[in-house]
ROSE-4610 file (N, C-alpha, C; in Angstrom, 1 decimal, always signed):
// ROSE-4610
residu = [M/M/M/G/G/G/Q/Q/Q/R/R/R/Y/Y/Y/T/T/T/F/F/F/N/N/N/Y/Y/Y/L/L/L/W/W/W/I/I/I/L/L/L/L/L/L/I/I/I/A/A/A/T/T/T/A/A/A/I/I/I/S/S/S/I/I/I/N/N/N/F/F/F/A/A/A/F/F/F/A/A/A/F/F/F/G/G/G/A/A/A/V/V/V/P/P/P/H/H/H/P/P/P/K/K/K/A/A/A/D/D/D/T/T/T/I/I/I/Y/Y/Y/T/T/T/R/R/R/K/K/K/P/P/P/K/K/K/V/V/V/T/T/T/S/S/S/K/K/K/Q/Q/Q/S/S/S/Y/Y/Y/F/F/F/K/K/K/N/N/N/G/G/G/L/L/L/N/N/N/V/V/V/G/G/G/S/S/S/M/M/M/P/P/P/Q/Q/Q/I/I/I/K/K/K/P/P/P/S/S/S/P/P/P/Y/Y/Y/A/A/A/N/N/N/I/I/I/K/K/K/P/P/P/T/T/T/V/V/V/P/P/P/V/V/V/N/N/N/T/T/T/D/D/D/K/K/K/L/L/L/L/L/L/S/S/S/N/N/N/V/V/V/Q/Q/Q/V/V/V/Y/Y/Y/P/P/P/T/T/T/M/M/M/I/I/I/T/T/T/D/D/D/Q/Q/Q/I/I/I/N/N/N/L/L/L/K/K/K/Y/Y/Y/F/F/F/L/L/L/S/S/S/R/R/R/N/N/N/N/N/N/N/N/N/V/V/V/T/T/T/I/I/I/K/K/K/I/I/I/V/V/V/D/D/D/V/V/V/L/L/L/G/G/G/N/N/N/N/N/N/V/V/V/A/A/A/T/T/T/L/L/L/F/F/F/S/S/S/D/D/D/R/R/R/V/V/V/E/E/E/L/L/L/G/G/G/E/E/E/R/R/R/T/T/T/F/F/F/K/K/K/S/S/S/N/N/N/M/M/M/A/A/A/V/V/V/N/N/N/K/K/K/L/L/L/T/T/T/S/S/S/G/G/G/F/F/F/Y/Y/Y/F/F/F/L/L/L/R/R/R/V/V/V/T/T/T/A/A/A/G/G/G/T/T/T/E/E/E/S/S/S/V/V/V/I/I/I/K/K/K/R/R/R/I/I/I/T/T/T/I/I/I/L/L/L]
num = [1/1/1/2/2/2/3/3/3/4/4/4/5/5/5/6/6/6/7/7/7/8/8/8/9/9/9/10/10/10/11/11/11/12/12/12/13/13/13/14/14/14/15/15/15/16/16/16/17/17/17/18/18/18/19/19/19/20/20/20/21/21/21/22/22/22/23/23/23/24/24/24/25/25/25/26/26/26/27/27/27/28/28/28/29/29/29/30/30/30/31/31/31/32/32/32/33/33/33/34/34/34/35/35/35/36/36/36/37/37/37/38/38/38/39/39/39/40/40/40/41/41/41/42/42/42/43/43/43/44/44/44/45/45/45/46/46/46/47/47/47/48/48/48/49/49/49/50/50/50/51/51/51/52/52/52/53/53/53/54/54/54/55/55/55/56/56/56/57/57/57/58/58/58/59/59/59/60/60/60/61/61/61/62/62/62/63/63/63/64/64/64/65/65/65/66/66/66/67/67/67/68/68/68/69/69/69/70/70/70/71/71/71/72/72/72/73/73/73/74/74/74/75/75/75/76/76/76/77/77/77/78/78/78/79/79/79/80/80/80/81/81/81/82/82/82/83/83/83/84/84/84/85/85/85/86/86/86/87/87/87/88/88/88/89/89/89/90/90/90/91/91/91/92/92/92/93/93/93/94/94/94/95/95/95/96/96/96/97/97/97/98/98/98/99/99/99/100/100/100/101/101/101/102/102/102/103/103/103/104/104/104/105/105/105/106/106/106/107/107/107/108/108/108/109/109/109/110/110/110/111/111/111/112/112/112/113/113/113/114/114/114/115/115/115/116/116/116/117/117/117/118/118/118/119/119/119/120/120/120/121/121/121/122/122/122/123/123/123/124/124/124/125/125/125/126/126/126/127/127/127/128/128/128/129/129/129/130/130/130/131/131/131/132/132/132/133/133/133/134/134/134/135/135/135/136/136/136/137/137/137/138/138/138/139/139/139/140/140/140/141/141/141/142/142/142/143/143/143/144/144/144/145/145/145/146/146/146/147/147/147/148/148/148/149/149/149/150/150/150/151/151/151/152/152/152/153/153/153/154/154/154/155/155/155/156/156/156/157/157/157/158/158/158/159/159/159/160/160/160/161/161/161/162/162/162/163/163/163/164/164/164/165/165/165/166/166/166/167/167/167/168/168/168/169/169/169]
x = [+12.6/+12.4/+13.5/+14.5/+15.9/+16.2/+16.0/+16.2/+15.3/+14.1/+13.1/+13.4/+13.8/+14.0/+15.2/+16.1/+17.4/+17.1/+16.3/+15.7/+15.1/+14.0/+13.3/+14.3/+15.2/+16.1/+16.9/+17.5/+18.2/+17.4/+16.2/+15.2/+15.1/+14.9/+14.6/+15.8/+17.0/+18.2/+18.6/+18.3/+18.4/+17.4/+16.4/+15.3/+15.8/+16.3/+16.7/+17.8/+18.9/+20.1/+19.6/+18.8/+18.4/+17.7/+16.7/+16.0/+17.1/+18.1/+19.1/+20.1/+20.2/+21.1/+20.2/+18.8/+18.1/+18.1/+17.8/+17.9/+19.1/+20.3/+21.7/+21.7/+21.1/+21.4/+20.1/+19.1/+18.0/+18.3/+18.9/+19.2/+20.6/+21.3/+22.4/+23.7/+23.7/+24.8/+26.1/+25.7/+26.7/+26.7/+27.6/+27.7/+27.8/+26.7/+26.8/+27.5/+28.6/+28.9/+28.1/+28.0/+27.2/+28.2/+27.5/+28.2/+28.6/+27.9/+28.3/+28.8/+29.4/+30.0/+31.6/+32.5/+33.9/+34.1/+34.6/+34.8/+36.3/+36.6/+38.1/+38.3/+39.5/+39.9/+40.7/+40.5/+41.2/+42.3/+43.6/+44.8/+44.7/+45.0/+45.1/+46.4/+46.5/+47.8/+48.0/+49.2/+49.6/+50.9/+51.3/+52.4/+53.3/+52.9/+53.7/+54.1/+55.2/+55.8/+55.5/+55.1/+54.6/+55.9/+55.8/+56.9/+56.8/+55.6/+55.5/+55.5/+55.9/+55.7/+54.3/+53.5/+52.0/+51.5/+52.1/+51.5/+50.6/+50.8/+50.0/+50.7/+50.1/+50.7/+50.2/+51.1/+50.7/+51.2/+50.4/+50.7/+52.2/+52.7/+54.1/+54.9/+54.9/+55.9/+57.4/+58.2/+59.7/+60.3/+61.2/+61.9/+62.7/+62.9/+63.6/+65.2/+65.7/+67.4/+68.1/+69.0/+69.6/+70.5/+70.4/+71.3/+72.8/+73.5/+75.0/+75.4/+74.9/+75.6/+74.8/+74.2/+73.6/+74.7/+75.7/+76.8/+77.8/+78.0/+78.9/+79.0/+79.9/+79.9/+80.6/+80.2/+80.9/+82.2/+83.4/+84.5/+84.8/+84.0/+83.9/+83.0/+83.3/+82.2/+81.2/+79.8/+78.9/+78.8/+78.6/+78.5/+77.3/+77.4/+76.1/+76.3/+75.3/+75.4/+75.9/+76.1/+76.8/+78.3/+78.7/+80.1/+80.8/+80.4/+80.8/+79.8/+80.4/+79.6/+80.6/+79.9/+80.5/+81.4/+80.8/+81.6/+81.5/+82.6/+82.5/+83.6/+83.2/+84.1/+84.4/+85.5/+85.6/+86.7/+87.0/+85.8/+84.8/+83.4/+82.6/+82.9/+83.4/+83.8/+85.3/+85.7/+87.3/+87.9/+89.1/+89.9/+91.0/+91.8/+92.9/+92.9/+92.4/+92.6/+91.3/+91.0/+90.1/+90.3/+89.6/+90.0/+88.6/+89.0/+87.8/+88.1/+87.1/+87.3/+86.0/+86.2/+85.2/+85.7/+84.8/+84.9/+84.5/+85.3/+85.1/+84.8/+83.8/+83.5/+84.4/+84.7/+85.7/+86.5/+87.5/+88.5/+87.7/+87.8/+87.1/+88.0/+87.4/+87.9/+87.2/+87.9/+87.3/+87.7/+86.8/+86.9/+86.2/+87.2/+86.6/+86.7/+85.5/+85.5/+84.7/+85.2/+84.5/+83.6/+82.4/+81.3/+80.6/+80.3/+79.5/+78.0/+77.4/+75.9/+75.1/+75.5/+74.9/+75.2/+76.3/+76.6/+77.8/+78.5/+79.7/+80.8/+81.6/+82.8/+83.9/+84.2/+85.1/+86.5/+86.9/+88.2/+88.1/+88.8/+89.0/+90.2/+89.8/+90.9/+91.6/+90.9/+91.6/+90.9/+91.5/+90.8/+91.9/+91.5/+92.6/+91.9/+92.4/+91.9/+92.4/+91.5/+91.5/+91.3/+92.0/+91.8/+90.7/+90.1/+89.0/+89.4/+88.5/+88.8/+88.5/+88.8/+88.8/+89.7/+89.5/+90.6/+90.3/+91.4/+91.4/+92.0/+91.5/+92.0/+92.3/+93.4/+93.5/+94.2/+93.6/+94.1/+94.0/+94.9/+94.9/+95.1/+95.4/+95.9/+94.8/+93.5/+92.3/+91.6/+91.7/+90.9/+91.5/+92.8/+93.4/+92.9/+92.5/+92.1/+90.9/+89.9/+88.5/+88.1/+87.1/+86.6/+85.7/+85.3/+84.5/+83.0/+82.4/+81.1/+80.6/+79.7/+79.0/+79.4/+80.0/+80.4/+79.9/+80.0/+79.7/+81.0/+81.3/+82.2/+81.5/+81.9/+81.2/+82.3/+81.8/+82.9/+82.0/+82.9/+82.1/+83.0/+82.6/+82.9/+82.3/+82.7/+82.2/+80.9/+79.6/+78.5/+77.7/+78.2/+77.6/+78.5/+77.7/+78.2/+77.6/+78.5/+78.0/+78.2/+77.4/+77.6/+77.6/+78.6/+78.4/+78.8/+78.0/+78.2/+79.4/+80.1/+81.3/+81.0/+81.7/+81.8/+83.2/+83.5/+84.9/+85.1/+85.8/+85.7/+86.9]
y = [+216.6/+215.5/+215.5/+215.3/+215.1/+216.1/+217.3/+218.4/+218.1/+217.9/+217.8/+216.4/+215.5/+214.2/+214.3/+215.1/+215.5/+216.1/+217.2/+218.0/+217.3/+216.4/+215.6/+214.7/+214.0/+212.9/+213.8/+214.9/+215.5/+215.9/+216.2/+216.6/+215.2/+214.1/+212.9/+212.6/+212.7/+212.2/+213.2/+214.4/+215.3/+215.0/+214.8/+214.4/+213.1/+212.0/+210.7/+211.0/+211.7/+212.0/+212.5/+213.6/+214.2/+213.0/+212.5/+211.5/+210.4/+209.9/+209.1/+209.7/+211.0/+211.6/+211.8/+212.0/+212.1/+210.7/+209.7/+208.4/+208.1/+208.5/+208.3/+209.0/+210.2/+211.0/+210.3/+210.1/+209.7/+208.4/+207.3/+206.0/+205.8/+207.0/+207.0/+206.5/+206.6/+206.0/+207.0/+208.5/+209.3/+209.5/+209.2/+209.3/+210.7/+211.2/+212.5/+212.4/+213.2/+213.0/+213.7/+213.0/+213.5/+214.5/+215.5/+216.7/+216.0/+215.0/+214.6/+213.2/+212.8/+211.4/+211.6/+211.0/+211.2/+209.6/+209.2/+207.9/+207.6/+206.6/+206.1/+204.6/+204.5/+202.8/+202.4/+201.3/+200.7/+200.0/+200.4/+199.6/+198.4/+197.3/+195.9/+195.6/+194.6/+194.1/+192.8/+192.8/+191.6/+191.3/+190.0/+189.4/+189.1/+188.9/+188.8/+190.0/+190.2/+191.3/+191.1/+192.1/+192.2/+192.1/+191.3/+191.3/+192.4/+193.1/+194.2/+195.5/+196.5/+197.8/+198.4/+198.0/+198.6/+197.6/+196.8/+196.1/+194.9/+194.4/+193.1/+191.9/+191.2/+190.0/+188.9/+188.1/+186.9/+185.6/+185.2/+184.2/+183.7/+182.7/+182.4/+182.3/+183.4/+183.6/+183.7/+182.8/+183.0/+184.2/+184.8/+185.8/+185.5/+186.4/+186.0/+186.1/+185.2/+185.5/+185.5/+186.3/+186.6/+185.4/+184.8/+183.8/+184.3/+183.2/+183.3/+183.6/+183.0/+182.9/+184.0/+185.0/+186.0/+187.0/+187.3/+188.3/+187.7/+186.4/+185.8/+185.8/+186.7/+186.6/+185.6/+185.1/+183.9/+184.6/+183.7/+184.2/+183.7/+182.7/+182.1/+183.1/+183.7/+184.6/+183.7/+184.4/+183.4/+183.5/+182.0/+181.9/+182.3/+183.4/+183.9/+183.8/+183.9/+183.9/+185.1/+186.2/+187.4/+187.3/+187.6/+187.6/+188.7/+190.0/+191.3/+191.8/+192.1/+192.8/+193.8/+194.5/+195.4/+196.3/+196.9/+198.0/+199.4/+200.1/+201.2/+202.2/+203.4/+204.4/+205.5/+205.9/+207.0/+207.8/+209.1/+210.0/+210.1/+210.5/+210.6/+212.0/+212.9/+214.0/+214.2/+213.9/+213.4/+214.6/+214.8/+216.0/+215.5/+214.4/+213.9/+212.4/+211.6/+210.4/+209.4/+208.3/+207.7/+206.2/+206.2/+205.0/+204.0/+202.7/+201.8/+200.5/+200.1/+198.8/+197.8/+196.6/+195.8/+194.3/+193.3/+191.9/+191.1/+190.2/+189.1/+187.8/+187.0/+185.6/+184.6/+184.9/+184.0/+184.6/+184.0/+184.5/+184.9/+186.2/+186.6/+187.7/+188.2/+189.3/+190.6/+191.6/+192.8/+194.1/+194.7/+196.2/+197.3/+198.4/+199.5/+200.7/+201.2/+202.3/+203.5/+204.8/+206.1/+206.3/+206.5/+206.6/+208.1/+208.9/+210.2/+209.8/+211.0/+210.9/+210.2/+210.6/+210.0/+208.5/+207.9/+206.5/+206.2/+207.3/+207.2/+206.7/+205.9/+205.5/+206.8/+207.3/+208.3/+207.7/+206.8/+206.1/+204.8/+204.0/+202.7/+202.7/+202.5/+202.6/+201.3/+200.2/+198.9/+197.8/+196.7/+195.7/+194.5/+193.5/+192.4/+191.3/+190.1/+189.0/+189.4/+189.2/+189.5/+188.0/+187.7/+186.6/+187.0/+186.0/+186.0/+186.8/+187.5/+188.2/+189.8/+190.6/+191.8/+192.7/+193.6/+194.2/+195.6/+196.4/+197.7/+198.2/+199.5/+200.0/+201.6/+202.0/+203.4/+204.0/+205.2/+205.7/+207.2/+207.9/+209.3/+209.7/+208.9/+209.4/+209.8/+209.2/+209.7/+210.8/+211.0/+212.1/+213.6/+213.5/+214.9/+215.2/+214.3/+214.7/+215.2/+214.8/+215.1/+216.5/+217.0/+218.2/+218.0/+219.1/+218.8/+218.6/+217.6/+217.4/+216.0/+215.5/+214.2/+213.1/+212.0/+210.8/+209.7/+208.5/+207.2/+206.3/+205.4/+204.5/+203.1/+202.4/+201.0/+200.2/+199.1/+198.0/+196.8/+196.1/+195.0/+193.9/+192.6/+191.2/+190.2/+189.6/+188.5/+189.6/+188.8/+189.5/+190.4/+190.7/+191.6/+192.9/+193.9/+195.2/+196.1/+196.9/+197.9/+199.2/+200.2/+201.4/+202.3/+203.4/+204.2/+205.7/+206.6/+207.9/+208.6/+209.4/+210.2/+211.5/+212.6/+213.9/+214.4/+214.8/+215.5/+216.8/+217.3/+218.7/+219.4]
z = [-26.4/-25.4/-24.6/-25.2/-24.4/-23.4/-23.6/-22.5/-21.5/-21.7/-20.7/-19.8/-20.5/-19.8/-18.9/-19.3/-18.5/-17.3/-17.4/-16.4/-15.4/-15.8/-14.8/-14.1/-14.7/-14.4/-13.2/-13.4/-12.3/-11.1/-11.3/-10.2/-9.3/-10.0/-9.2/-8.6/-9.1/-8.6/-7.2/-7.3/-6.3/-4.9/-5.4/-4.4/-3.6/-4.4/-4.0/-2.9/-3.3/-2.7/-1.4/-1.3/-0.1/+0.9/+0.4/+1.2/+1.8/+1.0/+1.6/+2.6/+2.5/+3.5/+4.8/+4.7/+5.8/+6.7/+5.8/+6.4/+7.2/+6.6/+7.2/+8.6/+8.6/+9.8/+10.9/+10.3/+11.3/+12.1/+11.3/+11.8/+12.5/+12.6/+13.4/+12.6/+11.3/+10.6/+10.8/+11.1/+11.4/+12.9/+13.7/+15.2/+15.6/+16.8/+17.1/+18.7/+18.8/+20.3/+21.1/+22.5/+23.4/+24.3/+24.8/+25.8/+27.0/+27.5/+29.0/+29.0/+27.8/+27.9/+27.3/+27.9/+27.4/+27.2/+25.9/+25.6/+25.9/+26.7/+26.8/+26.4/+26.3/+26.1/+27.2/+27.6/+28.8/+28.1/+28.3/+27.8/+28.1/+26.9/+27.2/+27.7/+28.8/+29.2/+28.6/+27.9/+27.4/+27.8/+27.9/+28.4/+27.2/+26.0/+24.8/+24.1/+23.8/+22.9/+21.4/+20.9/+19.1/+18.6/+17.4/+16.5/+15.6/+15.3/+14.3/+15.2/+14.3/+14.8/+15.2/+14.5/+14.8/+15.7/+16.5/+17.6/+17.3/+16.1/+15.7/+16.2/+17.0/+17.8/+16.8/+16.3/+15.5/+16.1/+17.4/+18.0/+18.2/+18.0/+18.4/+17.1/+16.4/+15.1/+15.6/+15.2/+15.4/+14.7/+15.4/+14.7/+13.7/+12.6/+11.3/+11.6/+11.3/+11.7/+10.2/+10.1/+8.7/+8.4/+7.1/+6.8/+6.8/+7.2/+7.4/+6.0/+4.9/+3.6/+2.7/+3.0/+2.4/+1.6/+2.6/+2.1/+1.3/+1.3/+0.5/-1.1/-1.6/-3.2/-3.8/-4.9/-5.6/-6.1/-6.0/-6.6/-8.2/-8.5/-9.8/-10.6/-11.9/-12.3/-12.9/-12.9/-13.2/-14.8/-15.2/-16.7/-17.2/-18.0/-18.7/-20.1/-20.8/-22.2/-22.9/-22.0/-22.6/-22.8/-24.0/-24.2/-23.6/-23.8/-23.4/-22.4/-21.2/-20.1/-19.3/-18.6/-17.5/-18.0/-19.2/-20.0/-19.4/-19.1/-18.5/-19.2/-19.5/-20.0/-19.1/-18.6/-17.8/-18.2/-18.1/-17.7/-19.0/-18.7/-19.8/-20.6/-19.9/-20.7/-20.9/-22.2/-22.3/-22.9/-22.3/-22.9/-23.5/-22.9/-23.6/-23.8/-23.0/-22.9/-22.7/-23.3/-23.0/-22.4/-21.2/-20.4/-20.4/-20.8/-20.9/-20.2/-19.6/-18.8/-19.2/-19.5/-20.0/-19.5/-19.6/-19.2/-20.3/-20.7/-21.8/-21.1/-21.4/-20.9/-21.6/-22.7/-23.4/-24.8/-25.0/-25.9/-27.2/-27.9/-28.9/-29.6/-30.7/-31.4/-30.8/-30.5/-29.8/-30.7/-31.1/-31.9/-31.0/-31.0/-30.2/-31.2/-31.4/-32.6/-31.8/-32.5/-32.2/-33.4/-32.9/-33.9/-33.8/-34.8/-34.5/-34.3/-34.1/-33.9/-35.1/-36.2/-37.4/-37.6/-36.8/-37.0/-37.9/-38.4/-39.3/-38.4/-39.0/-38.2/-38.3/-37.0/-37.1/-36.8/-35.9/-35.8/-35.2/-35.6/-34.9/-34.1/-32.9/-31.7/-31.4/-31.8/-31.1/-32.2/-32.7/-33.3/-33.2/-32.2/-32.2/-31.4/-31.3/-30.4/-29.1/-28.1/-26.6/-26.0/-24.9/-24.1/-23.1/-22.5/-21.6/-20.2/-19.4/-18.3/-18.2/-17.3/-17.3/-17.9/-18.8/-19.7/-19.6/-19.5/-19.5/-20.8/-21.4/-22.6/-22.5/-22.9/-22.7/-24.0/-24.4/-25.8/-25.7/-26.3/-26.5/-27.8/-28.8/-30.1/-30.9/-30.8/-31.7/-31.1/-29.8/-29.1/-29.5/-29.9/-30.2/-31.6/-32.4/-33.7/-33.9/-32.8/-32.9/-32.5/-33.3/-32.8/-31.5/-30.8/-29.4/-30.0/-29.0/-29.4/-28.7/-29.2/-28.7/-29.6/-29.1/-30.0/-29.0/-29.8/-29.2/-29.4/-28.4/-28.3/-28.3/-29.6/-29.8/-29.6/-28.6/-28.3/-28.8/-29.7/-30.3/-30.0/-29.5/-29.1/-30.1/-30.9/-31.8/-32.3/-31.9/-32.7/-31.5/-30.3/-29.4/-29.4/-29.3/-29.3/-28.3/-27.3/-26.4/-26.9/-26.7/-27.1/-25.9/-25.8/-24.7/-25.1/-24.6/-25.0/-24.5/-25.3/-24.7/-25.2/-24.4/-24.9/-24.9/-26.1/-26.3/-26.0/-25.3/-25.0/-25.8]
């Protein structure tokens, strides 16, 4: 019964589609171009200039002027809840020296460690109390002892920590 029903349903659907297409052609839903007629548009003459590229004229819309205060950056650092921010390690492929730059929003203890892929602590580069502001750190003593491969540099300030990937060559 199911196979016969499907067969009949498909035939009815095919016939209904053919009839609807015939009605569409018969009542002019699909335009037929005439051989002896050329359709042209007369260009509109407008006195107002358009504000948009596509020619849409929206009445008397004023032009948008840039704000004179848009490009001014605040000189005082923004007070965020983050204690440790803007951590940068360069170069990422290290041969002899690690350069680290970070920003502290308040005085706190900072610990800089090298960790392997498994999370084991390989070396502690720095552990001390640091004053607020942007700080730089350079170290080359631990890099010479490490074998080449992927490591992570974990910078911890208080309860926050940032982890950056480094490659030792």
